[in-house]
C-alpha positions, 0 to 999 in steps of 0.5 A: 096240708103243710107241716105247720098246719098239721102241727096246729090240728093236732094241738087243737085236737089235743086241747079239745080231748083234754078240755072235754075229758077235763069237763067230764071228770069235773062233772063227776068230781067235785074235788079239782084234779092234780096239776095246774088248773088251765085258766 
């Protein structure tokens, strides 16, 4: 695996983890999370 592929995979993994966490928080709370919301 090249460095570029590893960087992309890490970025995707980070995005998926953040997205999953965001969905879990959104399901538990009605108020929006602080910070800019992803579109």
